[in-house]
N, C-alpha and C positions, 0 to 999 in steps of 0.2 A: 503493500499500500503506499503510495506517494502522498507526501504532505507538500499541498499546494500554498504558494503565498501570493496574496493580492495586494497589490499596492496601487495608492492613488498618485499618478505621476504626470504632471503639466496636462490636467485634463482628461487624461484616460486612465484606466483601470488596466493595471498590467497582472497577469498572472504567470508565475514562475514555478519551477521545480528542478528538482535534481536530475531529471531525465527528460525534461520537454525545454523548447525554446520559448523565449518570453512571446507571450500572445497578449495584444492590446484590444480594449473593448471601450465603447463609450461610455456605457453604463455598468452600474454594479451588478444589475439583474442578468444582464448578458452575460457578464464574466461569470457569476454563479451558476448559470444555466450551463454553459460551456464546460465549466468543472464536472458538474453531475453528470454530464451527458459522455465526456471522454474518460473521467477517473471517478466513476461511481464508488461512493464509500469512501474516499480519501478526504481526511481533513483540511479544510481551508483555513489558514491563517491570514488575518487580515491586519495589514501593518500602517499606520500613520493615523492621524487625526480623522474622527468621525464627527459631524456636526451635532450639536446638541442643543437645540433651542432653549432660550432661557425660560426658567420657571420661577414660581413665587418664591420657593427656598432658595433658588440660586438666581439672584437679580443679575440684569444684563450687565457687562463691563461697560467703560465709558465709552470706548471706540465701536461699540456693536452696532452694526446698521438695522438690526431687527428691531431695537427699542424704539425707532423712530417713527 
């Protein structure tokens, strides 16, 4: 079983693994669907920040555009 790594790089989701070439996708859903189709059962490790909208318990930071 191959562990796949998915990263968000310059507007694309890039999937890599020890035995596959880097593959680029425009959406996270496309990348995950490809992983499930070509490597069923393999774990997918997502690297990088994931956007979380501000909540009442965690107010927006000063520079956030979402609070305007």
